[in-house]
C-alpha positions as CSV (number, residue, x, y, z in Angstrom):
1,X,53.6,13.8,-77.1
2,X,51.7,13.7,-73.8
3,X,48.2,15.0,-73.7
4,X,47.2,17.4,-71.0
5,X,43.9,17.5,-69.1
6,X,43.5,20.5,-66.8
7,X,40.9,20.4,-64.1
8,X,39.6,23.5,-62.4
9,X,37.0,24.0,-59.7
10,X,34.2,26.5,-59.3
11,X,31.5,27.9,-56.8
12,X,33.0,26.3,-53.6
13,X,36.1,24.3,-52.6
14,X,35.9,20.7,-51.3
15,X,33.4,19.9,-54.1
16,X,35.2,16.6,-54.9
17,X,37.6,17.9,-57.6
18,X,40.4,15.6,-56.4
19,X,38.3,12.5,-56.4
20,X,37.0,13.5,-59.9
21,X,40.6,13.8,-61.1
22,X,41.6,10.5,-59.5
23,X,38.5,8.8,-61.1
24,X,39.3,10.2,-64.6
25,X,42.8,8.7,-64.2
26,X,41.3,5.4,-63.3
27,X,39.1,5.5,-66.4
28,X,41.9,6.4,-68.7
29,X,44.2,3.7,-67.2
30,X,41.5,1.1,-67.7
31,X,41.6,2.0,-71.4
32,X,45.3,0.9,-71.5
33,X,46.7,4.4,-71.3
34,X,49.6,5.5,-69.1
35,X,48.6,8.3,-66.7
36,X,50.3,10.6,-64.2
37,X,48.9,13.4,-62.1
38,X,50.0,16.8,-60.8
39,X,48.4,19.0,-58.2
40,X,48.8,22.8,-58.2
41,X,48.3,24.4,-54.8
42,X,48.1,28.2,-54.8
43,X,49.2,28.8,-51.2
44,X,52.6,30.4,-50.6
45,X,53.9,27.6,-48.3
46,X,56.6,25.7,-50.1
47,X,54.8,22.5,-49.1
48,X,52.2,21.5,-46.4
49,X,54.8,20.0,-44.2
50,X,54.7,22.8,-41.6
51,X,50.9,23.3,-41.8
52,X,48.5,22.3,-39.1
53,X,46.4,19.2,-39.8
54,X,43.4,21.2,-38.8
55,X,44.0,23.6,-41.7
56,X,45.3,21.2,-44.3
57,X,44.4,17.7,-43.3
58,X,46.9,14.9,-43.9
59,X,50.3,15.5,-45.3
60,X,50.9,12.7,-47.9
61,X,54.5,11.6,-48.4
62,X,55.8,10.4,-51.7
63,X,58.5,7.7,-52.1
64,X,61.1,10.2,-52.9
65,X,60.4,12.2,-49.7
66,X,58.1,15.1,-50.8
67,X,55.5,16.3,-48.3
68,X,52.5,16.9,-50.4
69,X,48.7,17.5,-50.6
70,X,46.5,14.7,-49.5
71,X,45.0,14.6,-53.0
72,X,48.1,12.8,-54.1
73,X,47.1,9.9,-51.9
74,X,43.8,9.7,-53.8
75,X,45.6,9.8,-57.1
76,X,47.9,6.9,-56.0
77,X,45.1,4.8,-54.5
78,X,42.8,5.2,-57.5
79,X,45.3,5.0,-60.4
80,X,47.7,2.7,-58.6
81,X,50.8,4.8,-59.5
82,X,53.7,6.0,-57.4
83,X,54.0,9.8,-57.7
84,X,57.0,11.9,-57.0
85,X,57.9,15.5,-55.8
86,X,57.1,16.6,-59.4
87,X,53.5,15.9,-58.8
88,X,52.8,18.7,-56.3
89,X,53.5,22.3,-57.1
90,X,52.8,25.2,-54.8
91,X,53.0,28.9,-55.4
92,X,55.7,29.0,-52.8
93,X,57.9,26.6,-54.8
94,X,57.3,28.7,-58.0
95,X,58.1,32.1,-56.5
96,X,61.1,30.6,-54.6
97,X,62.5,29.3,-57.8
98,X,62.0,32.5,-59.8
99,X,63.4,34.7,-57.0
100,X,66.4,32.3,-56.7
101,X,67.1,32.7,-60.4
102,X,66.8,36.4,-60.2
103,X,69.3,36.6,-57.4
104,X,71.7,34.5,-59.4
105,X,71.4,36.9,-62.3
106,X,69.8,34.4,-64.7
107,X,67.4,37.0,-66.1
108,X,70.3,39.4,-67.2
109,X,68.9,42.4,-65.4
110,X,65.4,42.1,-66.8
111,X,62.3,43.1,-64.8
112,X,60.7,40.0,-63.3
113,X,57.0,39.7,-63.8
114,X,54.2,37.2,-63.3
115,X,53.9,37.0,-67.0
116,X,56.1,35.6,-68.5
117,X,58.5,34.6,-65.7
118,X,56.2,33.0,-63.2
119,X,53.9,31.4,-65.8
120,X,56.9,30.1,-67.7
121,X,58.2,28.5,-64.5
122,X,54.8,26.8,-64.0
123,X,54.7,25.5,-67.5
124,X,58.2,24.2,-67.2
125,X,57.0,22.0,-64.3
126,X,54.2,20.6,-66.5
127,X,56.6,19.8,-69.3
128,X,59.2,18.4,-66.9
129,X,56.7,15.9,-65.6
130,X,55.6,14.9,-69.1
131,X,59.2,14.4,-70.1
132,X,60.1,12.3,-67.1
133,X,57.0,10.2,-67.0
134,X,56.5,9.7,-70.7
135,X,52.8,9.3,-69.8
136,X,50.1,9.3,-72.5
137,X,48.0,11.7,-70.4
138,X,49.1,14.3,-67.8
139,X,46.2,15.1,-65.4
140,X,46.7,18.5,-63.7
141,X,44.4,19.7,-61.0
142,X,44.3,23.4,-60.0
143,X,43.6,23.8,-56.3
144,X,41.0,26.2,-55.0
145,X,38.3,27.8,-57.1
146,X,38.3,30.1,-60.1
147,X,38.6,33.7,-59.0
148,X,41.0,33.1,-56.1
149,X,43.6,35.8,-56.5
150,X,46.5,33.5,-55.5
151,X,45.5,31.0,-58.2
152,X,45.5,33.4,-61.2
153,X,49.1,32.7,-62.3
154,X,48.3,29.0,-62.5
155,X,45.2,29.7,-64.6
156,X,47.1,31.9,-66.9
157,X,49.7,29.2,-67.3
158,X,47.2,26.5,-68.2
159,X,45.6,29.0,-70.6
160,X,48.9,29.4,-72.4
161,X,49.4,25.6,-72.6
162,X,46.8,25.3,-75.3
163,X,49.1,27.3,-77.6
164,X,52.3,25.7,-76.3
165,X,51.2,22.1,-76.5
166,X,48.7,22.4,-79.4
167,X,45.0,22.8,-79.3
168,X,44.3,19.1,-80.0
169,X,46.6,18.1,-77.0
170,X,44.9,20.1,-74.3
171,X,41.5,19.6,-72.6
172,X,39.9,21.7,-69.9
173,X,37.5,20.2,-67.4
174,X,35.6,22.4,-64.9
175,X,34.1,20.8,-61.7
176,X,31.3,22.9,-60.2
177,X,28.5,22.6,-57.7
178,X,24.8,22.8,-58.3
179,X,23.4,23.9,-55.0
180,X,19.9,22.8,-53.9
181,X,17.6,25.3,-52.4
182,X,15.3,23.7,-49.9
183,X,12.8,26.6,-50.0
184,X,12.1,26.1,-53.7
185,X,13.0,22.4,-53.9
186,X,15.2,22.9,-56.9
187,X,18.8,22.8,-58.1
188,X,20.3,26.1,-59.3
189,X,22.6,26.5,-62.3
190,X,23.4,30.2,-61.9
191,X,26.5,29.7,-59.7
192,X,27.9,27.4,-62.4
193,X,27.1,30.0,-65.1
194,X,29.0,32.7,-63.1
195,X,31.9,30.3,-62.4
196,X,32.2,29.5,-66.1
197,X,31.9,33.1,-67.1
198,X,34.8,33.9,-64.7
199,X,36.9,31.2,-66.3
200,X,36.1,32.5,-69.8
201,X,37.0,36.0,-68.7
202,X,40.5,34.6,-67.9
203,X,40.6,33.1,-71.4
204,X,39.7,29.5,-70.7
205,X,36.7,27.9,-72.3
206,X,35.9,24.6,-70.6
207,X,35.5,21.6,-72.9
208,X,33.7,19.5,-70.1
209,X,31.7,20.6,-67.1
210,X,31.3,18.1,-64.3
211,X,28.3,19.1,-62.2
212,X,28.4,18.0,-58.6
213,X,25.1,17.7,-56.8
214,X,23.5,15.9,-53.8
215,X,20.4,15.4,-55.9
216,X,19.7,13.9,-59.4
217,X,20.3,16.4,-62.2
218,X,17.3,16.6,-64.7
219,X,18.0,16.7,-68.4
220,X,16.6,20.2,-68.8
221,X,19.3,21.5,-66.4
222,X,22.0,19.9,-68.5
223,X,20.5,21.6,-71.5
224,X,20.5,24.9,-69.8
225,X,24.1,24.6,-68.7
226,X,25.1,23.6,-72.2
227,X,23.4,26.6,-73.7
228,X,24.6,29.2,-71.3
229,X,28.1,27.9,-70.8
230,X,28.7,27.0,-74.5
231,X,29.5,23.4,-73.9
232,X,28.3,20.4,-75.8
233,X,25.4,18.8,-74.1
234,X,27.1,15.4,-73.8
235,X,30.0,17.2,-72.2
236,X,27.8,18.4,-69.3
237,X,28.5,15.5,-66.9
238,X,26.2,14.9,-63.9
239,X,28.0,13.6,-60.8
240,X,25.6,12.9,-57.9
241,X,26.9,12.2,-54.4
242,X,27.4,8.5,-53.9
243,X,27.8,6.3,-50.8
244,X,31.5,5.6,-51.5
245,X,34.1,7.6,-53.4
246,X,35.2,4.4,-55.1
247,X,31.9,4.5,-57.1
248,X,32.9,7.7,-58.8
249,X,34.9,6.1,-61.7
250,X,32.0,3.9,-62.5
251,X,29.5,6.8,-62.4
252,X,31.7,8.9,-64.7
253,X,32.3,6.1,-67.1
254,X,28.5,5.4,-67.4
255,X,28.0,9.1,-68.4
256,X,30.4,8.5,-71.3
257,X,33.2,10.7,-70.0
258,X,35.9,8.3,-70.9
259,X,34.8,8.0,-74.5
260,X,34.3,11.8,-74.7
261,X,37.9,12.5,-73.5
262,X,39.4,9.8,-75.8
263,X,37.6,11.4,-78.8
264,X,38.4,15.0,-78.0
265,X,42.1,14.2,-77.4
266,X,42.3,11.6,-80.1
267,X,43.7,9.1,-77.6
268,X,44.7,5.6,-78.6
269,X,43.7,2.6,-76.4
270,X,41.2,0.0,-76.0
271,X,37.6,-0.1,-74.6
272,X,37.4,0.6,-70.9
273,X,37.7,-2.5,-68.6
274,X,36.6,-1.6,-65.1
275,X,35.4,-5.1,-64.3
276,X,37.8,-5.5,-61.3
277,X,36.9,-2.1,-60.0
278,X,33.2,-2.8,-60.4
279,X,33.6,-6.1,-58.5
280,X,35.4,-4.3,-55.7
281,X,32.7,-1.6,-55.4
282,X,30.0,-4.3,-55.4
283,X,31.7,-6.1,-52.5
284,X,32.1,-2.8,-50.7
285,X,28.3,-2.1,-51.0
286,X,27.3,-5.6,-49.8
287,X,26.0,-5.8,-46.3
288,X,28.8,-7.3,-44.2
289,X,29.4,-8.1,-40.6
290,X,31.1,-5.1,-39.0
291,X,34.5,-4.9,-37.3
292,X,34.8,-2.2,-34.6
293,X,38.1,-0.2,-34.8
294,X,38.9,2.6,-32.4
295,X,41.2,5.3,-33.9
296,X,42.9,7.2,-31.1
297,X,44.3,10.5,-32.3
298,X,44.8,14.1,-31.4
299,X,43.3,15.6,-34.6
300,X,40.1,13.5,-34.8
301,X,37.8,16.6,-35.1
302,X,39.0,16.7,-38.8
303,X,38.9,13.2,-40.1
304,X,40.9,14.3,-43.2
305,X,43.9,14.5,-40.8
306,X,44.0,10.7,-41.0
307,X,42.7,10.3,-44.6
308,X,45.1,7.5,-45.7
309,X,44.8,5.7,-42.4
310,X,41.0,5.6,-42.8
311,X,41.2,4.4,-46.4
312,X,43.8,1.7,-45.6
313,X,41.5,0.4,-42.8
314,X,38.6,0.4,-45.4
315,X,40.7,-1.6,-47.9
316,X,41.7,-4.1,-45.2
317,X,38.1,-4.5,-44.0
318,X,37.0,-5.1,-47.6
319,X,39.6,-7.8,-48.0
320,X,38.0,-9.7,-45.1
321,X,34.5,-9.0,-46.3
322,X,33.8,-6.9,-43.2
323,X,32.1,-3.5,-42.9
324,X,34.5,-1.0,-41.2
325,X,32.9,0.5,-38.2
326,X,35.5,3.2,-37.4
327,X,35.0,5.3,-34.3
328,X,37.1,8.2,-33.4
329,X,38.5,8.7,-29.9
330,X,40.2,12.0,-28.9
331,X,43.3,11.2,-27.0
332,X,42.9,14.3,-24.9
333,X,39.6,12.9,-23.6
334,X,41.3,9.6,-22.6
335,X,43.9,11.7,-20.7
336,X,41.1,13.0,-18.4
337,X,39.7,9.6,-17.6
338,X,40.9,7.3,-14.8
339,X,39.2,4.4,-16.6
340,X,39.2,4.4,-20.4
341,X,37.1,1.2,-20.7
342,X,33.8,3.1,-21.3
343,X,35.3,4.5,-24.5
344,X,37.2,1.5,-25.7
345,X,35.0,-1.3,-24.4
346,X,33.6,-2.3,-27.9
347,X,36.9,-1.9,-29.8
348,X,38.0,-5.1,-31.5
349,X,41.1,-3.3,-32.6
350,X,42.9,-0.1,-31.6
351,X,45.0,2.0,-34.0
352,X,47.2,5.0,-32.9
353,X,48.4,7.1,-36.0
354,X,51.1,9.7,-36.4
355,X,51.3,13.2,-35.0
356,X,53.5,15.8,-33.4
357,X,53.6,17.5,-30.0
358,X,52.9,16.6,-26.4
359,X,49.1,17.3,-26.5
360,X,47.1,14.1,-26.0
361,X,50.1,11.8,-25.7
362,X,49.1,10.5,-22.2
363,X,45.7,9.5,-23.7
364,X,47.5,7.6,-26.4
365,X,49.6,5.8,-23.9
366,X,46.5,4.8,-22.0
367,X,45.1,3.4,-25.2
368,X,48.3,1.3,-25.8
369,X,48.2,0.1,-22.2
370,X,44.5,-0.9,-22.6
371,X,45.3,-2.8,-25.8
372,X,48.3,-4.6,-24.1
373,X,46.5,-5.6,-20.9
374,X,43.3,-6.7,-22.6
375,X,45.0,-8.5,-25.5
376,X,43.2,-6.2,-28.1
377,X,44.9,-6.1,-31.5
378,X,46.9,-2.8,-31.8
379,X,48.6,-1.1,-34.7
380,X,50.8,1.9,-34.1
381,X,52.0,4.2,-36.9
382,X,55.0,6.4,-36.4
383,X,54.0,8.3,-33.2
384,X,51.9,5.2,-32.5
385,X,55.0,3.1,-32.3
386,X,56.7,5.6,-30.0
387,X,53.7,5.6,-27.8
388,X,53.7,1.8,-27.6
389,X,57.4,1.8,-26.7
390,X,56.9,4.4,-24.0
391,X,54.0,2.5,-22.5
392,X,55.9,-0.8,-22.5
393,X,58.9,0.9,-20.9
394,X,56.7,2.2,-18.1
395,X,55.4,-1.3,-17.6
396,X,58.9,-2.8,-17.7
397,X,60.5,-0.3,-15.4
398,X,57.4,0.0,-13.1
399,X,57.7,3.7,-13.4
400,X,55.8,6.6,-15.1
401,X,59.0,8.3,-16.0
402,X,59.9,6.7,-19.4
403,X,59.1,9.1,-22.2
404,X,60.2,10.7,-25.4
405,X,62.5,13.7,-25.2
406,X,60.0,15.3,-27.6
407,X,57.6,15.4,-24.7
408,X,59.9,15.4,-21.6
409,X,63.4,16.6,-22.4
410,X,64.7,15.7,-18.9
411,X,63.2,12.2,-18.6
412,X,65.6,9.7,-16.9
413,X,64.3,7.0,-19.3
414,X,64.5,8.6,-22.8
415,X,63.3,5.5,-24.7
416,X,62.5,7.7,-27.7
417,X,65.0,10.4,-28.6
418,X,65.7,12.7,-31.5
419,X,67.8,11.3,-34.3
420,X,71.5,12.3,-34.1
421,X,71.5,13.9,-37.5
422,X,68.4,16.0,-36.5
423,X,69.9,17.6,-33.4
424,X,71.7,20.4,-35.3
425,X,68.7,21.3,-37.5
426,X,66.7,24.3,-36.6
427,X,64.6,24.6,-39.8
428,X,61.2,22.8,-39.7
429,X,60.4,22.6,-43.3
430,X,61.4,19.4,-45.2
431,X,64.1,18.4,-42.7
432,X,62.7,15.2,-41.2
433,X,63.5,11.7,-42.3
434,X,61.3,11.6,-45.3
435,X,60.5,9.1,-48.0
436,X,61.3,5.4,-48.7
437,X,63.8,3.6,-46.5
438,X,64.6,-0.1,-46.4
439,X,63.8,-2.4,-43.5
440,X,64.9,-5.9,-42.7
441,X,62.3,-8.0,-40.8
442,X,62.9,-10.6,-38.2
443,X,61.7,-14.0,-39.3
444,X,58.8,-15.5,-37.3
445,X,57.4,-12.1,-36.2
446,X,53.9,-10.8,-37.0
447,X,55.4,-8.2,-39.2
448,X,57.4,-10.7,-41.2
449,X,54.4,-13.0,-41.6
450,X,52.3,-10.1,-42.8
451,X,54.7,-8.9,-45.5
452,X,55.9,-12.4,-46.6
453,X,59.0,-10.9,-48.1
454,X,62.3,-9.4,-47.0
455,X,63.6,-6.7,-47.1
456,X,60.8,-4.1,-47.4
457,X,60.7,-0.4,-48.2
458,X,58.3,2.0,-46.6
459,X,57.8,5.8,-46.3
460,X,58.9,7.8,-43.3
461,X,58.1,11.2,-41.8
462,X,59.6,11.8,-38.4
463,X,62.5,13.2,-36.3
464,X,62.5,10.9,-33.3
465,X,63.6,7.3,-33.1
466,X,63.8,4.4,-30.7
467,X,66.7,5.0,-28.3
468,X,69.2,2.1,-28.8
469,X,70.5,2.5,-25.2
470,X,67.3,0.7,-24.1
471,X,67.3,-2.1,-26.7
472,X,68.6,-4.9,-24.5
473,X,66.7,-4.2,-21.4
474,X,63.3,-3.8,-23.2
475,X,63.9,-7.0,-25.2
476,X,64.6,-8.9,-22.0
477,X,61.3,-7.6,-20.7
478,X,59.4,-8.9,-23.8
479,X,59.6,-6.2,-26.5
480,X,60.3,-7.7,-29.8
481,X,62.3,-5.5,-32.3
482,X,60.8,-7.1,-35.4
483,X,62.2,-4.7,-38.1
484,X,65.6,-3.0,-38.3
485,X,67.4,-0.8,-40.8
486,X,69.9,-2.9,-42.9
487,X,72.8,-1.6,-40.8
488,X,70.7,-2.6,-37.6
489,X,71.1,1.0,-36.3
490,X,67.5,2.0,-36.4
491,X,64.4,0.2,-35.0
492,X,61.7,0.2,-37.7
493,X,59.1,-2.2,-36.2
494,X,58.3,-3.4,-32.7
495,X,56.0,-6.0,-31.2
496,X,54.9,-7.1,-27.8
497,X,55.7,-10.7,-26.9
498,X,52.9,-12.9,-25.6
499,X,50.3,-10.7,-27.2
500,X,48.0,-11.9,-30.0
501,X,48.8,-9.0,-32.3
502,X,50.4,-5.8,-31.0
503,X,52.6,-4.4,-33.8
504,X,53.9,-0.9,-34.4
505,X,56.1,0.7,-37.0
506,X,58.1,3.9,-37.3
507,X,57.0,4.3,-40.9
508,X,53.7,5.1,-42.6
509,X,52.3,1.9,-44.3
510,X,49.0,3.6,-44.9
511,X,50.4,5.5,-47.9
512,X,51.0,2.2,-49.8
513,X,47.5,0.7,-49.4
514,X,45.2,0.2,-52.4
515,X,41.5,-0.7,-52.7
516,X,42.2,-4.0,-54.3
517,X,45.5,-4.6,-52.6
518,X,45.4,-3.6,-48.9
519,X,48.7,-3.0,-47.1
520,X,49.9,-6.2,-45.3
521,X,50.0,-4.7,-41.9
522,X,46.5,-3.3,-42.1
523,X,45.3,-6.5,-43.6
524,X,46.6,-8.6,-40.8
525,X,45.5,-6.1,-38.2
526,X,41.9,-6.3,-39.3
527,X,42.3,-10.1,-39.7
528,X,43.3,-10.3,-36.0
529,X,40.6,-7.8,-34.9
530,X,37.7,-9.3,-36.7
531,X,37.7,-12.5,-34.5
532,X,38.0,-10.6,-31.2
533,X,34.8,-10.9,-29.2
534,X,33.9,-7.7,-27.3
535,X,30.9,-6.5,-25.4
536,X,28.6,-4.7,-27.9
537,X,30.9,-5.4,-30.8
538,X,28.0,-5.2,-33.3
539,X,26.9,-1.7,-32.1
540,X,28.0,1.3,-34.1
541,X,29.5,4.1,-32.0
542,X,29.3,7.8,-32.7
543,X,32.3,10.2,-33.1
544,X,33.9,10.8,-29.7
545,X,35.4,14.3,-29.2
């Protein structure tokens, strides 16, 4: 039988619960245990696919095409697993399923209630994941904080799981913040006490409390939390802010959390072996020569909008023993500039990630033109490929008219157009081309050299594609179509001929990158960028917005 670990949060959101969950998974996997993870999101959206990046951050896409919370990206990166649509549950999904069953008459005319109907549906999702994965441990994170009204059905469901699965097969971990009062120069435990009291009022007694803090936590505070929250002292785990999230598994293991979990759940397995992870973190912390990368996007005010892109760049820089000096350039600011050189002068590489809508597009096109004309390595992701194609078409046709029909429906040169199967779709949720699709690479291209294998599979999330009507003419002008779908109908990768490294893809390779195994396209992009000599390339640049 699978063991269940439920992780809740208290005091404030964004306290690092997702990283803690991912790190626990890393520790358990290093003990030879199989692990899978599930995220419970209390919002009523069915998934985050239609939510603004400014509200939700990045939408992470699983191989089977689910649009999910960005925490699933952390789970995949840390634990090195491929998750599925079963790993992200929202209140919207639960209520939609229950109401659908009620409409079909599945409840035989009974009154539908939160308990037991909604909570049973939630528990069924836990058990379904356990049955499908056959994992030794199912890690389940409850989004939000204790006391959030929309999260109460989830908390009631995880409370019931101790009875359903057996007391010895369930563990509750509570992640909470110890705020620091500058006026008195001390950390305060009272918010944690209140948070645990609220959890206990619901009927859940935490077995472990992870205490987040920006300052070292003295032993007397751990004793106090243990006493007032009725938790063993060794189960009060300090987690002080570190310079890199990849240090967290090591910090938690040093506190004895892995051993504690194994003992409480009577888990089999070997002693923890985090030697490879430790070596990776050591290299990450070593002082290294920087590589300056400009990320040109439309959501740069919230860096979590490009979370996986940022991490994939970090993985690639680490591979080359370089320090990633990432600076953020708002594409709308580039739109207003006649000369973009002042903002991009120090960039050794330029990356344009995904996005939707016309806002900021002309600024991205200017960035692509700057990269092409100045021979700066360029990596375009999804929208970044479409932008590169638009810019190249404008160069090839000596016209500013080439565009995507997403941005200009009446353009005479629709080099990017909506997919045929998308034209009749009016619903926005879950209707794009989503998940893994195969791609066959053209031998001798930069993309093929990066991957070193053929064919490949990558994750997609888009509605618009390269317009095949312009294939021949753009190829004649020097655009290389380096990756195609197996039936050759869809362009998946494109490159610019006679450029050191200007590669773009319609898919999202950032989702497949790992700390010890950077994605090939990011690896070779940083490899090309690190040797580019630019004015002021050693100087760190601030956020541009």
